[in-house]
N, C-alpha and C positions, 0 to 999 in steps of 0.2 A: 421253121421246119414244116413240110407239107403234112396233110392229115394222114396219108398212108404211112409215112415214116414215123409220125407220132404214134400211130396205132401199133406198129411193129415194136417201137421202143417201149411203149407202155406195157405191152404183153410180156416182153422179156424182163423188164425191170420189175414188174409186179411179181413175176415168178421169183426173182431174186429176193425181193422184199419179203415174200411169203416164206421162203426158205430161211431167211435171216430171222424172221419173227418166231421161229422155233426157239430162238433166243429172246398307239394316237385320234376352236374354232374361232380360230380367228375369223374372222369373217372372210368371205370370198368375194373378190371383185370380178364381175363379169366384163369381159373384154370383147368388143365387137371390132374385128380387124377390117382394115382397108383391103381392097383386092388389087394385087399387082400382076404384072406379066413378065415372064422370063424372056428377055430379049433374044438370047441365043443359048441353046443347050447342046452339049455333045454327048449323044447316047452311045452306049457300048454294050455288047453282049459278053457277059462273064462266062456263061456256059449255056448253050442251047442245044447241046448234043444229045445223044441217045440216053434214055433213062430219065430219072427225076433229079433235078438240081434244085436245092432249097436252102433256106435259112442262111442268107448271106450276112456277113459282118465286115465293116470297112474300117480301116485305120490307115491314115495317110494314103499311100498309093497301092495298098494291098487289100484284097478281099478274100476272106475264108468262107467256105460254104460246104454243104453236104452233097455228095454225089451218090445216087443210088442207081446202079447198073447191074442187071442180071442177078438180082437178089442180094447183092452186097451193098454195103454202105461204107463210104470212105469220105475223108475230109480232103479238100483241095485248097490250094492257095494261088490266087490269081494276081498277076502283076499288071496293073491298069496301063502303065506307060508302055510296057513291052507287048501287052496283049497276049500273054502266055500264062499257063497254069502248070503247077506241079502237084503231084499227089503226095499226101502225107502217108508214110508207110503204115499199113494196117496192123502189122504184127499178129496176123491170124485172127483178128477180131472184127467187130463192126464199130465204126466210128461215126459220130454225129454230134450235134449241139456244140459247134465250135465257136471260138471268138479269137480275135487277133489284136495284138498290141505290141508295145515295145519289147515285151518279154517273149514274143513268138506267138505260136498258135496253141491254144488249149482246147481240149475237147473231151467228150465222154467216150471211153473205150470199153466196149461190151464183149466179154467172153463168157466164162462161167460166173463172172462177177462184173460189177460196173465200177470203173475207176476213172480218175481224172488223169489225163496224160498231157504232156507238153511237147511240142515240136519246135526245135531250134533251127530256123532256116539257115543261119550262118554255118552251123555245124552239120546240118542235114541229119540230125539225130532226134530220136524220140525217147521219152522216159516217163515213168509214172511219178506223179507228184504225191509226196507224203504217203508212200505205200503202206497199206494195211491189208490183212487177210482175216476174214472175208471183207470185201469192200462193196458198198452200195452207195455210190455218189453220182451226181449228174449236174447239168446246168452250170457249167463253169464259165466264169467271165474274168478277164484280165485287164488291169490298168496299172501302168508303171511296173513295179515289182510285186504288186498285190494281186493275188489270185483268190477268187471266192467261188464257192459252189454250194449246192444243196446236198445235205448229208443225211443219209438214213442209218449210218453206222451206229449212232448213239443209242437209238431206241429200237431199231428194227421194225418200226411200225410205219406203214405208208401214210398214216394220218398225222404223224408228228415228226416230219423231218426238221433238221436244224440247219443253220448256216455256218459254214466253216471258212476261215480266212487263212491263207498261207502267204508268208513273205518270202518271195524267191531270193531276196538279198541275203537273208540269214537262215532260211529254212525253217523258221518258227511257224507253228500252226496254232491258231486260236479258235476256240468254239465261241462264235459270236452270239448265238441264241441258246437258251436253255429253258424250255417251257414245254408244256403239253399242247402246243398249238402247231398249225401247219405253216411252216416258213418256206417261201418259194420265191421265184422270179428274181434272183440276185442280179445286181448290176453294180459296176464300179466305175468311178471317174477315171479319165486318162492318166491323172497324176497318182492314182492309187490311194488317195486320202479320204475319199467319201464312198461309202457303200450304201445301197438302198435295196429293199426287198419288200415282199408282200407277206403279211402275217394274217392268217385266217383261223377261224374255229376249225375243229377237226372235220366238220362236214362241208368245208369250203365256203361257209357263210361268214358274214361279219368281217370282211377283209379290210385291212388298213395298211398304210404305207409306213415303213420304218426306215430310219437312217442311222448310220454309225459314222462318226467323224474320228479320224486318227489324230492323236496328239502325242507329245513326248511321254505321257503316262499311259498310253494305250488307246483302246477303242471305247468311245462313249456312245451309247445307243439311245434313241428317243423316237417316239411316235410322231409322225407328221400329220396324220389324218385320224379322224374318229369314225368308228363304225356307225355312230349316230348320223353322220353326214350321208353315208352311202357306201356301197361296196367299191373298193378301190383295188387296182391291180396294175401289172405291167409297168413298173417304174423304171426310170433311167435317169442318169445324172451326168453332167459335164463338169461337176465340181463347183459350179456357180448356181445352177438351178436344178431342181428335181421335178421331173415331169411324170405324169401317171394318168391313167384313165379312171374315171369314177362314175358309177351309176347313181344318179339322184332322181327320185321320182320317176323311175323307169327310163330315164334318158342318159345314155352314156356319152360323156364329153371328155375333152382333154383339159387337164389342170396342171398348173405349175406353181412352185413357190421357191423362195431362196433356199439354197443349201444351208443347213444349219437351222432352218425353221423361219417362219415369217408368214405374212398374209398370203393366202392362196389366190390364184387367178384362174378364171374359167374362160376357155375359148368359147364364146357364146355363138355357136353355129347351130343351124337346124340339122336334124338327123343324127346319126350315130357316128362318133369319131372314136377311134381306138388305137391301141398299140403305138403310143408316142415314143420317139427317140430324140435325143437332143445332143447337139455339139455346138459349142461356142455361141450359145444363144439362139440357135435355129432349131426349131422343132419340126420333125417330119412325122406324119401320122396317116392313118388310113380312114377314109370316110366312105360310108355306104351310099352309093348312088341308087336311089330307089325309083328314079324316073325312067330307067331303061326297061326294056322288055324283060330282061333277066337282071335283077338287081345285082350289083357287083361293087367291089371295093376299089377305089382309086386313091392315089397318093397326093398329099398336099404338104407344103412347107409353110411354116409360120415363122417370120422374123420378129423376135421380141423387140429388138431395138427400134424398128420402124413401124411396129404394129401392122404388118402387111402379110397377107396370105397369098400363096401362089399354088395354082393347080399344076401338078406335075404329070399326071397321066389321065387319059380319058378313053381307054380302050373298053371293049365289051366284056373282057374277062377280069378276074380278080388280080390286083397287084397288092401283095401283102408281105409280111415278114420283112419290113423295111429296116434299114440302118442308115446313118448319116455321119459324115465327117466334114467339118468346116475348118478352113484355115483362112483367116482374114475374112474376106467376103466370097471366097471360092468354096463352093459346095459340091460334095460328092454324095449321091444317094444310090443305094442298091436295094433290090427287092426281088421277090419271087413272083413270077407270072404264071397263072394257071392256063396254059395253052393245051395242045393235044396231050402233052405231059407237062411237068413242072420245069421251068427254066429260070435262070438268074440273069437279070439285066441291071444296068445302071446308067446314070447320066451325070455329067458335070456341067455346072453353070456358075455364073458370077452374079451375086446380088448387087443391086444398085448401091452406090456409096451412101453412107448415112449422112443426111443433110445436116448442116451446122444448126445446132439447136442450143441456144443460150437461155431459153425461157424455162424457168422452173415449173414443175407440175403444180396442179392445184390439189390441196389435201385438206381434209376437215375431220374434226372429232365430232361424231354423231351420237345422239342418245339423250342429250340434255342441253339446255340453254346455258351459255356462259354466265356465271354468277347465280345460277338457280339455287334455291334453298330447299333442303330436305330436312324433315324432322328427325332427330336422333331416334334410331330404331327403325326407321323407314327403310324399305327394300331399296338397295342401290340400283341405279339405272343400268341398263344394258348398253355398254359403250362399244362402238365400232369405229373403224377408220374407213373413209372413202377417198378416192383419188382419181384424177383424170389428167390427161396430157394430150394436147392436140398436135404436138410435134413428133417426137421420137417414141411416144407411147410410154406407158408405165412399165418399168422393169421390176420394181419391188415396192411394196408398202409394208412398213413395220409398225407395230403397235396394235392397240393402244397400250402404252406403258403408264402405270399408275404411280403417283407420288402422293401419299396420304399423310397429312400433318394433322393428327387428331390427338385430343387430350385423353386422359384416362377415363373421362366421361363419354368419350365417343363423339365429341363435337370438334369442328375445325374445318379445314379446307382439303378437298381432294382434287388433284390436278391430273389430267390425262394428256398425253402427247402422242401424236401420230406423225410419221415421217414417210415421205414418198420420194422415190428416185426414178427419173425417166431414163430412157435408153441412151441418152447422151451423158448421163452422169449428173445432171442437175438435180438438186435436192431441195425439198421444201418441208417445213415443219409447222404443224398446227398445235396449239395448246389451248385447253379449255378447263375451267375449274368450276366446281360447285361447293356450296357450304352446307355443313350439317349443323343445325341449330336446335334450340329448344322451342317448344311450344309455350304458350302463355306469355310470360315476359312483360307483364304490365303491373303497375302498382295497384293494390287493392284499396277500396274505399275505407274510410272517407277521403283518404289522400287521392288526389288526381294527378295523373301523369301529364307531362308537357303535351301541348302548349298551354294548358290551363295553368292558372297561378293560384297557389294556396296561400291564404293569409295566416299570420301567426305572430308570436311575440318572441323577440330575441331573448336568449338565455334560457329558454324552455326546451323540453324534450318532445319530439314527435316520432311516433313509431312508423317506420317504413316497412310495408309488408308486400310480398309478391309470391307468385307460384310459378313453377316451371314444370312442363310436362314433356313426355316423349310421344312418339307417333301413335302408340296404342292408347294414349290418354292417361297413362300412369304418371304419378308425380315423381319428380326428381328431387332428391333430398340431400345430395352430397354438397357439403359446404365448399368443396373445392370448385364448384361451379361458379363461385363468385371470386373474381380476381381482385377487385378493388371497390371501395366506396369512398367517393371524394365529393367536395363541394367547391364552388368558386363564386366570387362576387361578380355581379353583372349589372349593366344599366337597366334600370326599371323600365325605361321607355321601350326598349326593344330586346331586352335581355341579351345584349351584346357583352362579350367577355371584357371585363375591366382588369382582372387580376388572374394570376395563375391558380391552378387547382390546389386545394389543401385537403389532406386526408380528413374525412369526417370523424367525429368523436362520438362514442356511444356513452350513454349515461350509466353510471354505476359500474363501469368497466365490463358490462355484460357482453358487448361486441355482437357479432353476427351469430344467430342461432337458428335452428330449424324446429318449428313447432309441429311435432308429428301428429298431434290431435287435429289441428286445423290444416295440416299439410301446407304450411307456408313458411317462407323465409322471413325472419323478423330482425330488424335492426332499428334500435331506438336512437334517433339522431339528437345529440345535444347541440342546439343551434348556437351560433355565435351571438354575443350580447349586443353587437353593433347592429343598429337598424339598417335595413337596406334590402336589396333583392339578391337572391342566391339561386344557383342551380345545383341540385344534388344528382350525381351520376353513379349508377351501379353498373360496373362493367363485368360481363360474364366471360368465361373461358372460351365461349363460342365466338367472341367478338361482338356480340349483341350488347346494347347498353340501354338501361332504363333511366329516364330522366324525369325529375320533378322540379317545378319552379316554385320558389317561396318569396313572398314579400313580408319581411318582418318589421314590426313597429317597435 
C-alpha cells in the first residue's frame, strides 16, 4: 500500500480504535549468492490509469490490488492472461489491504467500523467474514480455506492487537494470540496450514517472528526469532520456508529458515534489503540502490535451490510492495511503482532449470574437538552447525541436536548432530562427541600408577588410594563413581595380559570406602598368594581407568 493510502487508513482506523478503547538461536548461516541473468521476461501493466494503484498480491493468474481514484478506495482483481480487471463492489465503504487465493479476494472494508470482507469471483458476491459489532480488524491474508487478520476487537487498544484465524470451510474462528503485545503482519501459506506474523513490544520495539502450524489437534505457535538477534518484521511463508527481514547491528537483511523451525540463513548482501515474499522457494525482495542521484528501491529475486540472485528492476523510481507466485520454474512478480502517481506492474519469466546435483553438502559440528574432554562441572561448549554447498546451495541446516549419556554424577558422553540439505535434496550429517570426566584420577603415594611397577609380597594387603575432583577443584565423594576394581595376571617382561581379569578382593570385607578426612577413595587390596606380575584396574563411571602394576614375590 502507498504511503498516502496508509496515512488515510491509519487516521481512520486510529479513530475507530480510539472509539473502541472507550471499552522467539540457532545459529545463522550467511549465504553469498551467485548472480544470474533473466534470459527473457514478459512485463505487463496491471493498472497504470488515473489515481493511485498500490499493494498488489498475486495468486496463479490473478492480481488483487487497491485503486484510489477521486478520493475513494476500492479493490480490483486483474486477470493476467486476459489483461482485464474488475472492481470488487465497495458496498458504500473504502476497501484496501487485499489478498487473493483459492478462497477469493479478502480485504479490509472501512465504514463506521473496520471489518474483513471476502469477494467470491465465481458468484460475484461480497460478504463480511465472522461479523461482529463493533469491528476493528485489518490486514487480512488468505491461503486455502484459512483466513487470518490483525484484530483489535479483543482489547480495543491500538498497542495490543491480536491475530485471529477463520476457517472458511467450517466457519470456525480461533484467537491465535492472547498477550499484551503488538501482533501484526500476518501471512499464511497457500495451503493454509502455516501462519506467520510479527510480535513486538507495545512501543513497536523488540520485534520477533512467530509461526503457527496447524495439525489435527489445532494450531501450535512458536517463536522463530529472538529479540536478542535484532528487530524482525514483514514475514511471509510458502509452507516450506519462512522469510522475513531483520535488523542486526544497524543493517537490515533478508533471512529465511525452514517452516516449523530450524537454522536461519541470511542473504549476505551489502546495503538494505527489506519486504521479502516467497513462493515455491523463490524469494523476491526490495533493495535500496544508494548509488543513484536519488536513492530508490529496486526488486530482486533469489532462488534458494540454485543460490542465485536476479535483478528484476533498475529504474530511477521506487519499486516496492512486491508479491510473487511461482509454479515450477515459472515466476510471476508484481509491484507498485512510484511514478507521477502510483501504478501497479508485473512481469513473468522462467528461471533456468535446476542442474543435476548428486553431491551432498558439507556440514560440520562446531564448538569443540571430537573426543575433547571437559571436567565435570565445567561450562558446556557453545555448539553450532555450519554448512556449505557449491552445487544447488544450502536449502536447510538443522541442529545441533544433543544426545547426552551421563551418569548420576554428571560424567559420560555428549554427542551432537548437524544435518544439511541442499537445493537438490541431497543430505549430509555430521556427528561429534565430547566426554565429561573427573579431574585427579591418579593413585596416591606411596603406590605408583602405571607404567611404574610396585614391588610386594603375595598374600598381603596393599591400600589403593586416589582422589577425584570437579572443574572447581572440589572433591568427588560418591562411591558410585567407581564401577569396578579388578586385577589380572600379566607377563612380567612387558606386562602383557596372560589371563582374564578377576574381581579384586578387599581385606576384612571392608570393600571400597571414602575417607572424608583425607578426601580420598580407599580400597585395601588382598593380593593373590601366587607370586608373579599383576595389573590392578579401577574403572570409573566416566570411562576413565586407573592402573597400577605389581610384581609380587
